[in-house]
MMTF fields as JSON, N, C-alpha, C and O atoms, coordinates in Angstrom:
{
  "mmtfVersion": "1.0.0",
  "mmtfProducer": "UNKNOWN",
  "numBonds": 371,
  "numAtoms": 372,
  "numGroups": 93,
  "numChains": 1,
  "numModels": 1,
  "chainsPerModel": [1],
  "groupsPerChain": [93],
  "chainIdList": ["A"],
  "bondAtomList": [4, 2, 8, 6, 12, 10, 16, 14, 20, 18, 24, 22, 28, 26, 32, 30, 36, 34, 40, 38, 44, 42, 48, 46, 52, 50, 56, 54, 60, 58, 64, 62, 68, 66, 72, 70, 76, 74, 80, 78, 84, 82, 88, 86, 92, 90, 96, 94, 100, 98, 104, 102, 108, 106, 112, 110, 116, 114, 120, 118, 124, 122, 128, 126, 132, 130, 136, 134, 140, 138, 144, 142, 148, 146, 152, 150, 156, 154, 160, 158, 164, 162, 168, 166, 172, 170, 176, 174, 180, 178, 184, 182, 188, 186, 192, 190, 196, 194, 200, 198, 204, 202, 208, 206, 212, 210, 216, 214, 220, 218, 224, 222, 228, 226, 232, 230, 236, 234, 240, 238, 244, 242, 248, 246, 252, 250, 256, 254, 260, 258, 264, 262, 268, 266, 272, 270, 276, 274, 280, 278, 284, 282, 288, 286, 292, 290, 296, 294, 300, 298, 304, 302, 308, 306, 312, 310, 316, 314, 320, 318, 324, 322, 328, 326, 332, 330, 336, 334, 340, 338, 344, 342, 348, 346, 352, 350, 356, 354, 360, 358, 364, 362, 368, 366],
  "bondOrderList": [1, 1, 1, 1, 1, 1, 1, 1, 1, 1, 1, 1, 1, 1, 1, 1, 1, 1, 1, 1, 1, 1, 1, 1, 1, 1, 1, 1, 1, 1, 1, 1, 1, 1, 1, 1, 1, 1, 1, 1, 1, 1, 1, 1, 1, 1, 1, 1, 1, 1, 1, 1, 1, 1, 1, 1, 1, 1, 1, 1, 1, 1, 1, 1, 1, 1, 1, 1, 1, 1, 1, 1, 1, 1, 1, 1, 1, 1, 1, 1, 1, 1, 1, 1, 1, 1, 1, 1, 1, 1, 1, 1],
  "groupList": [{"groupName": "MET", "atomNameList": ["N", "CA", "C", "O"], "elementList": ["N", "C", "C", "O"], "formalChargeList": [0, 0, 0, 0], "bondAtomList": [1, 0, 2, 1, 3, 2], "bondOrderList": [1, 1, 2], "singleLetterCode": "M", "chemCompType": "L-PEPTIDE LINKING"}, {"groupName": "ALA", "atomNameList": ["N", "CA", "C", "O"], "elementList": ["N", "C", "C", "O"], "formalChargeList": [0, 0, 0, 0], "bondAtomList": [1, 0, 2, 1, 3, 2], "bondOrderList": [1, 1, 2], "singleLetterCode": "A", "chemCompType": "L-PEPTIDE LINKING"}, {"groupName": "PHE", "atomNameList": ["N", "CA", "C", "O"], "elementList": ["N", "C", "C", "O"], "formalChargeList": [0, 0, 0, 0], "bondAtomList": [1, 0, 2, 1, 3, 2], "bondOrderList": [1, 1, 2], "singleLetterCode": "F", "chemCompType": "L-PEPTIDE LINKING"}, {"groupName": "CYS", "atomNameList": ["N", "CA", "C", "O"], "elementList": ["N", "C", "C", "O"], "formalChargeList": [0, 0, 0, 0], "bondAtomList": [1, 0, 2, 1, 3, 2], "bondOrderList": [1, 1, 2], "singleLetterCode": "C", "chemCompType": "L-PEPTIDE LINKING"}, {"groupName": "ASP", "atomNameList": ["N", "CA", "C", "O"], "elementList": ["N", "C", "C", "O"], "formalChargeList": [0, 0, 0, 0], "bondAtomList": [1, 0, 2, 1, 3, 2], "bondOrderList": [1, 1, 2], "singleLetterCode": "D", "chemCompType": "L-PEPTIDE LINKING"}, {"groupName": "VAL", "atomNameList": ["N", "CA", "C", "O"], "elementList": ["N", "C", "C", "O"], "formalChargeList": [0, 0, 0, 0], "bondAtomList": [1, 0, 2, 1, 3, 2], "bondOrderList": [1, 1, 2], "singleLetterCode": "V", "chemCompType": "L-PEPTIDE LINKING"}, {"groupName": "GLU", "atomNameList": ["N", "CA", "C", "O"], "elementList": ["N", "C", "C", "O"], "formalChargeList": [0, 0, 0, 0], "bondAtomList": [1, 0, 2, 1, 3, 2], "bondOrderList": [1, 1, 2], "singleLetterCode": "E", "chemCompType": "L-PEPTIDE LINKING"}, {"groupName": "PRO", "atomNameList": ["N", "CA", "C", "O"], "elementList": ["N", "C", "C", "O"], "formalChargeList": [0, 0, 0, 0], "bondAtomList": [1, 0, 2, 1, 3, 2], "bondOrderList": [1, 1, 2], "singleLetterCode": "P", "chemCompType": "L-PEPTIDE LINKING"}, {"groupName": "LEU", "atomNameList": ["N", "CA", "C", "O"], "elementList": ["N", "C", "C", "O"], "formalChargeList": [0, 0, 0, 0], "bondAtomList": [1, 0, 2, 1, 3, 2], "bondOrderList": [1, 1, 2], "singleLetterCode": "L", "chemCompType": "L-PEPTIDE LINKING"}, {"groupName": "THR", "atomNameList": ["N", "CA", "C", "O"], "elementList": ["N", "C", "C", "O"], "formalChargeList": [0, 0, 0, 0], "bondAtomList": [1, 0, 2, 1, 3, 2], "bondOrderList": [1, 1, 2], "singleLetterCode": "T", "chemCompType": "L-PEPTIDE LINKING"}, {"groupName": "SER", "atomNameList": ["N", "CA", "C", "O"], "elementList": ["N", "C", "C", "O"], "formalChargeList": [0, 0, 0, 0], "bondAtomList": [1, 0, 2, 1, 3, 2], "bondOrderList": [1, 1, 2], "singleLetterCode": "S", "chemCompType": "L-PEPTIDE LINKING"}, {"groupName": "ARG", "atomNameList": ["N", "CA", "C", "O"], "elementList": ["N", "C", "C", "O"], "formalChargeList": [0, 0, 0, 0], "bondAtomList": [1, 0, 2, 1, 3, 2], "bondOrderList": [1, 1, 2], "singleLetterCode": "R", "chemCompType": "L-PEPTIDE LINKING"}, {"groupName": "GLN", "atomNameList": ["N", "CA", "C", "O"], "elementList": ["N", "C", "C", "O"], "formalChargeList": [0, 0, 0, 0], "bondAtomList": [1, 0, 2, 1, 3, 2], "bondOrderList": [1, 1, 2], "singleLetterCode": "Q", "chemCompType": "L-PEPTIDE LINKING"}, {"groupName": "GLY", "atomNameList": ["N", "CA", "C", "O"], "elementList": ["N", "C", "C", "O"], "formalChargeList": [0, 0, 0, 0], "bondAtomList": [1, 0, 2, 1, 3, 2], "bondOrderList": [1, 1, 2], "singleLetterCode": "G", "chemCompType": "PEPTIDE LINKING"}, {"groupName": "TYR", "atomNameList": ["N", "CA", "C", "O"], "elementList": ["N", "C", "C", "O"], "formalChargeList": [0, 0, 0, 0], "bondAtomList": [1, 0, 2, 1, 3, 2], "bondOrderList": [1, 1, 2], "singleLetterCode": "Y", "chemCompType": "L-PEPTIDE LINKING"}, {"groupName": "LYS", "atomNameList": ["N", "CA", "C", "O"], "elementList": ["N", "C", "C", "O"], "formalChargeList": [0, 0, 0, 0], "bondAtomList": [1, 0, 2, 1, 3, 2], "bondOrderList": [1, 1, 2], "singleLetterCode": "K", "chemCompType": "L-PEPTIDE LINKING"}, {"groupName": "ILE", "atomNameList": ["N", "CA", "C", "O"], "elementList": ["N", "C", "C", "O"], "formalChargeList": [0, 0, 0, 0], "bondAtomList": [1, 0, 2, 1, 3, 2], "bondOrderList": [1, 1, 2], "singleLetterCode": "I", "chemCompType": "L-PEPTIDE LINKING"}, {"groupName": "ASN", "atomNameList": ["N", "CA", "C", "O"], "elementList": ["N", "C", "C", "O"], "formalChargeList": [0, 0, 0, 0], "bondAtomList": [1, 0, 2, 1, 3, 2], "bondOrderList": [1, 1, 2], "singleLetterCode": "N", "chemCompType": "L-PEPTIDE LINKING"}, {"groupName": "HIS", "atomNameList": ["N", "CA", "C", "O"], "elementList": ["N", "C", "C", "O"], "formalChargeList": [0, 0, 0, 0], "bondAtomList": [1, 0, 2, 1, 3, 2], "bondOrderList": [1, 1, 2], "singleLetterCode": "H", "chemCompType": "L-PEPTIDE LINKING"}],
  "groupTypeList": [0, 1, 2, 3, 4, 5, 3, 6, 7, 6, 8, 1, 6, 1, 9, 8, 10, 1, 9, 11, 12, 9, 13, 12, 10, 1, 11, 14, 2, 11, 9, 10, 5, 1, 4, 11, 11, 6, 8, 6, 8, 8, 2, 15, 4, 8, 8, 4, 6, 2, 13, 11, 8, 4, 16, 8, 5, 17, 17, 1, 1, 14, 12, 6, 18, 5, 7, 4, 16, 4, 18, 8, 9, 4, 6, 18, 2, 4, 11, 9, 8, 12, 9, 0, 1, 11, 6, 1, 1, 15, 18, 16, 7],
  "groupIdList": [1, 2, 3, 4, 5, 6, 7, 8, 9, 10, 11, 12, 13, 14, 15, 16, 17, 18, 19, 20, 21, 22, 23, 24, 25, 26, 27, 28, 29, 30, 31, 32, 33, 34, 35, 36, 37, 38, 39, 40, 41, 42, 43, 44, 45, 46, 47, 48, 49, 50, 51, 52, 53, 54, 55, 56, 57, 58, 59, 60, 61, 62, 63, 64, 65, 66, 67, 68, 69, 70, 71, 72, 73, 74, 75, 76, 77, 78, 79, 80, 81, 82, 83, 84, 85, 86, 87, 88, 89, 90, 91, 92, 93],
  "secStructList": [7, 3, 3, 3, 3, 1, 1, 7, 2, 2, 2, 2, 2, 2, 2, 2, 2, 2, 2, 2, 2, 6, 6, 7, 7, 7, 3, 3, 3, 3, 7, 7, 6, 6, 7, 2, 2, 2, 2, 2, 2, 2, 2, 2, 2, 2, 2, 2, 2, 2, 1, 7, 7, 7, 7, 7, 7, 7, 7, 7, 7, 7, 7, 7, 7, 7, 1, 1, 4, 4, 4, 1, 7, 2, 2, 2, 2, 2, 2, 2, 2, 2, 2, 2, 2, 2, 2, 2, 2, 6, 6, 7, 7],
  "xCoordList": [-3.325, -4.148, -5.253, -5.809, -5.551, -6.677, -7.472, -6.915, -8.766, -9.598, -10.77, -11.12, -11.363, -12.509, -13.631, -13.422, -14.821, -16.029, -17.079, -17.019, -18.02, -19.041, -20.419, -21.29, -20.638, -22.027, -22.284, -23.436, -21.293, -21.532, -20.88, -19.908, -21.399, -20.772, -20.76, -19.843, -21.753, -21.768, -20.605, -19.959, -20.349, -19.226, -17.903, -16.96, -17.84, -16.631, -16.352, -15.209, -17.364, -17.186, -16.712, -15.856, -17.25, -16.82, -15.356, -14.601, -14.957, -13.569, -12.638, -11.568, -13.044, -12.249, -12.058, -10.944, -13.133, -13.087, -12.175, -11.343, -12.321, -11.511, -10.034, -9.173, -9.741, -8.349, -7.742, -6.616, -8.473, -7.965, -7.765, -6.894, -8.559, -8.395, -7.066, -6.594, -6.465, -5.156, -4.017, -2.848, -4.356, -3.339, -2.895, -2.035, -3.462, -3.113, -4.019, -5.167, -3.484, -4.325, -5.041, -4.54, -6.204, -6.985, -7.779, -8.162, -8.015, -8.802, -9.728, -9.32, -10.971, -11.996, -12.316, -12.521, -12.358, -12.739, -13.974, -13.948, -15.04, -16.248, -16.058, -16.202, -15.73, -15.334, -15.788, -15.752, -16.206, -16.512, -15.245, -14.673, -14.804, -13.595, -13.868, -12.944, -15.111, -15.456, -15.372, -15.481, -15.179, -15.142, -13.699, -13.115, -13.131, -11.717, -11.425, -10.386, -12.301, -12.064, -12.055, -11.211, -12.98, -12.99, -11.716, -11.189, -11.22, -9.969, -8.793, -7.935, -8.74, -7.661, -7.671, -6.623, -8.86, -8.972, -8.625, -7.98, -9.041, -8.718, -7.208, -6.69, -6.505, -5.061, -4.351, -3.321, -4.871, -4.303, -4.441, -3.48, -5.632, -5.849, -4.96, -4.39, -4.838, -3.985, -2.533, -1.881, -2.041, -0.645, -0.431, 0.613, -1.412, -1.3, -1.22, -0.451, -2.009, -2.069, -0.941, -0.346, -0.644, 0.313, 1.682, 2.652, 1.768, 3.05, 3.433, 4.207, 2.907, 3.235, 2.202, 1.403, 2.251, 1.397, 2.312, 3.105, 2.218, 3.092, 2.423, 3.04, 1.173, 0.479, -0.952, -1.602, -1.428, -2.831, -3.453, -2.981, -4.496, -5.298, -6.565, -7.441, -6.647, -7.751, -8.918, -9.127, -9.663, -10.799, -12.105, -13.185, -12.005, -13.193, -13.161, -12.292, -14.091, -14.057, -15.402, -16.267, -15.546, -16.685, -16.516, -15.407, -17.579, -17.469, -18.588, -19.763, -18.221, -19.169, -19.335, -18.352, -20.539, -20.764, -20.851, -21.715, -19.943, -19.893, -19.648, -19.125, -20.019, -19.847, -18.394, -18.08, -17.499, -16.097, -15.274, -15.755, -14.029, -13.19, -12.989, -12.782, -13.046, -12.9, -14.061, -13.943, -15.16, -16.308, -16.232, -17.064, -15.252, -15.094, -14.385, -13.308, -14.989, -14.358, -13.148, -13.036, -12.249, -11.079, -11.505, -10.886, -12.547, -13.023, -13.501, -13.187, -14.257, -14.741, -13.584, -13.557, -12.638, -11.48, -10.68, -10.31, -10.415, -9.666, -10.406, -9.792, -11.709, -12.483, -12.408, -12.299, -12.467, -12.394, -11.063, -11.047, -9.962, -8.651, -8.259, -7.526, -8.736, -8.335, -9.062, -8.664, -10.099, -10.917, -10.084, -10.237, -9.214, -8.415, -6.92, -6.178, -6.473, -5.045, -4.34, -3.193, -4.984, -4.336, -3.931, -2.808, -4.817, -4.499, -3.454, -2.552, -3.563, -2.611, -1.205, -0.231, -1.085, 0.22, 1.036, 2.265, 0.389, 1.091, 1.849, 2.776, 1.467, 1.979, 2.795, 3.324, 2.903, 3.684, 5.059, 5.169, 6.12, 7.477, 7.859, 8.959],
  "yCoordList": [-5.965, -5.461, -4.62, -4.963, -3.544, -2.712, -2.372, -2.213, -2.263, -1.856, -1.053, -1.122, -0.292, 0.519, 0.357, 0.012, 0.619, 0.541, 1.342, 1.45, 1.896, 2.691, 2.04, 2.406, 1.085, 0.658, -0.839, -1.243, -1.679, -3.119, -3.796, -4.532, -3.562, -4.149, -5.674, -6.275, -6.316, -7.784, -8.31, -9.291, -7.654, -8.051, -7.787, -8.569, -6.693, -6.377, -7.459, -7.89, -7.895, -8.96, -10.248, -10.942, -10.575, -11.781, -11.652, -12.621, -10.466, -10.231, -10.345, -10.946, -9.767, -9.89, -11.355, -11.793, -12.091, -13.495, -14.29, -15.068, -14.104, -14.836, -14.481, -15.354, -13.224, -12.795, -13.399, -13.895, -13.359, -13.892, -15.402, -15.936, -16.091, -17.537, -17.894, -19.023, -16.957, -17.203, -16.921, -17.117, -16.463, -16.155, -14.703, -14.313, -13.914, -12.5, -11.677, -12.042, -10.572, -9.66, -8.741, -8.465, -8.275, -7.398, -6.425, -6.73, -5.27, -4.245, -3.591, -3.259, -3.41, -2.789, -1.399, -1.219, -0.428, 0.938, 1.306, 1.259, 1.667, 2.121, 3.607, 4.444, 3.913, 5.265, 5.579, 4.719, 6.792, 7.255, 7.812, 8.773, 7.223, 7.712, 8.952, 9.531, 9.36, 10.581, 11.813, 12.937, 11.617, 12.725, 12.955, 12.104, 14.092, 14.372, 14.304, 13.764, 14.83, 14.809, 13.368, 13.013, 12.54, 11.133, 10.426, 9.584, 10.762, 10.157, 10.571, 9.746, 11.833, 12.285, 11.498, 11.081, 11.302, 10.529, 9.063, 8.442, 8.51, 7.125, 6.916, 5.986, 7.773, 7.593, 7.853, 7.236, 8.743, 8.933, 7.645, 7.199, 7.042, 5.778, 4.666, 3.891, 4.583, 3.563, 3.716, 2.739, 4.939, 5.173, 4.936, 4.421, 5.308, 5.046, 3.545, 3.108, 2.767, 1.33, 0.548, -0.332, 0.863, 0.064, 0.72, 0.051, 2.005, 2.694, 3.229, 4.182, 2.634, 3.09, 2.552, 1.67, 3.11, 2.665, 2.243, 3.05, 0.987, 0.477, 0.472, 0.828, 0.071, -0.123, 0.381, 0.199, 1.011, 1.398, 0.639, 0.735, -0.104, -0.708, 0.134, 0.027, 0.952, 1.906, 1.249, 1.457, 0.464, -0.253, 0.401, -0.063, 1.455, 2.167, 3.557, 4.363, 3.833, 5.119, 5.407, 4.538, 6.623, 7.016, 6.338, 6.284, 5.829, 5.16, 5.628, 5.576, 6.076, 6.443, 5.223, 4.729, 4.742, 3.551, 3.945, 4.721, 3.393, 3.638, 2.309, 1.377, 2.212, 0.933, 0.553, -0.629, 1.542, 1.282, 2.41, 3.538, 2.123, 3.149, 4.36, 5.47, 4.159, 5.283, 6.278, 7.415, 5.861, 6.752, 7.548, 8.422, 7.25, 7.934, 9.269, 9.312, 10.354, 11.66, 11.769, 11.038, 12.685, 12.919, 13.309, 12.883, 14.107, 14.548, 13.373, 13.295, 12.457, 11.292, 10.361, 9.803, 10.191, 9.351, 9.918, 9.183, 11.214, 11.857, 11.746, 11.468, 11.959, 11.878, 10.474, 10.318, 9.465, 8.088, 7.813, 7.242, 8.204, 7.896, 8.775, 8.334, 10.002, 10.922, 10.7, 11.26, 9.912, 9.754, 9.456, 10.132, 8.476, 8.119, 8.305, 8.482, 8.271, 8.28, 9.531, 9.446, 10.671, 11.909, 11.831, 12.201, 11.361, 11.265, 10.19, 10.393, 9.052, 7.955, 8.371, 7.979, 9.148, 9.535, 10.311, 10.309, 10.966, 11.705, 10.777, 11.212, 9.499, 8.589, 7.419, 6.626, 7.298, 6.207, 6.747, 7.704, 6.143, 6.669, 6.54, 6.932],
  "zCoordList": [-14.839, -15.899, -15.282, -14.238, -15.928, -15.529, -16.772, -17.858, -16.605, -17.726, -17.197, -16.019, -18.097, -17.689, -18.695, -19.858, -18.202, -19.003, -18.26, -17.035, -18.963, -18.298, -18.34, -17.551, -19.238, -19.408, -19.351, -19.508, -19.136, -19.13, -17.93, -18.098, -16.711, -15.52, -15.526, -14.968, -16.144, -16.174, -17.015, -16.649, -18.133, -18.978, -18.259, -18.377, -17.522, -16.758, -15.728, -15.576, -15.034, -14.032, -14.689, -14.139, -15.848, -16.566, -16.996, -16.923, -17.439, -17.838, -16.644, -16.739, -15.516, -14.288, -13.91, -13.624, -13.912, -13.535, -14.469, -14.003, -15.765, -16.737, -16.596, -16.704, -16.359, -16.201, -14.945, -14.973, -13.863, -12.597, -12.653, -11.966, -13.46, -13.607, -14.268, -14.135, -14.969, -15.588, -14.615, -14.948, -13.416, -12.427, -12.435, -11.645, -13.304, -13.398, -12.481, -12.228, -11.995, -11.231, -12.208, -13.299, -11.813, -12.681, -11.828, -10.698, -12.378, -11.685, -12.691, -13.804, -12.295, -13.138, -12.607, -11.406, -13.494, -13.149, -13.964, -15.194, -13.286, -13.987, -14.261, -13.371, -15.513, -15.886, -17.298, -18.179, -17.506, -18.853, -19.47, -18.955, -20.561, -21.211, -22.047, -22.619, -22.123, -22.855, -21.967, -22.457, -20.666, -19.712, -19.259, -18.588, -19.623, -19.328, -17.839, -17.456, -16.975, -15.521, -15.006, -14.184, -15.48, -15.071, -15.514, -14.787, -16.699, -17.167, -16.3, -15.988, -15.91, -15.036, -13.727, -13.235, -13.173, -11.93, -12.161, -11.316, -13.283, -13.618, -13.66, -13.041, -14.384, -14.503, -13.179, -12.908, -12.359, -11.023, -10.223, -9.595, -10.242, -9.528, -10.076, -9.307, -11.398, -12.013, -11.569, -11.2, -11.608, -11.224, -9.738, -9.336, -8.917, -7.481, -7.205, -6.349, -7.925, -7.671, -8.334, -7.711, -9.599, -10.359, -10.506, -10.862, -10.239, -10.306, -11.665, -11.76, -12.714, -14.064, -15.049, -14.734, -16.237, -17.336, -18.465, -18.95, -18.897, -19.95, -21.317, -22.321, -21.349, -22.625, -22.5, -21.47, -23.553, -23.642, -24.801, -25.934, -24.529, -25.584, -25.644, -24.785, -26.65, -26.759, -27.48, -28.675, -26.744, -27.288, -26.869, -27.233, -26.119, -25.664, -26.26, -25.929, -27.122, -27.796, -28.43, -28.537, -28.836, -29.658, -31.0, -31.531, -31.547, -32.838, -33.75, -33.387, -34.912, -35.956, -36.856, -37.409, -37.006, -37.822, -39.294, -39.701, -40.07, -41.514, -42.213, -41.603, -43.479, -44.178, -44.41, -44.547, -44.457, -44.753, -44.149, -44.053, -43.735, -43.108, -44.014, -43.524, -45.322, -46.239, -46.144, -46.602, -45.562, -45.384, -44.079, -43.833, -43.258, -41.98, -42.205, -42.799, -41.732, -41.903, -40.982, -39.998, -41.308, -40.462, -39.055, -38.08, -38.94, -37.626, -36.785, -35.598, -37.387, -36.642, -36.282, -35.185, -37.189, -36.907, -35.736, -34.821, -35.764, -34.681, -33.354, -32.324, -33.367, -32.126, -31.531, -30.315, -32.379, -31.909, -31.213, -30.122, -31.817, -31.264, -30.082, -29.196, -30.062, -29.014, -27.7, -26.679, -27.702, -26.505, -25.276, -24.259, -25.335, -24.176, -24.398, -23.432, -25.605, -25.884, -25.379, -24.94, -25.427, -25.004, -23.542, -23.197, -22.676, -21.259, -20.995, -20.182, -21.668, -21.472, -21.896, -21.254, -22.953, -23.473, -22.453, -22.523, -21.516, -20.467, -19.531, -18.847, -19.492, -18.475, -19.018, -18.239, -20.333, -20.919, -21.269, -22.035, -20.715, -20.978, -22.452, -22.841]
}
């Protein structure tokens, strides 16, 4: 498992520890998913280390706070989903 975050290293360390306690390997990358160049480097590192990308859980994204999803504009919705998915899609068979 690999995950990235740019602003909460303490939470990342706790996630690493909890994952490793289950017997799984884990790797943390401190990366901004809003920066295309950083994402390119992230996926290069991921592929170098793990050989492939099977699943993307896109939990890191720009988020517009609205009272209900119906209040979210198409532009804000697209920006939220495109943050990391575009780069990941290049590497998932």
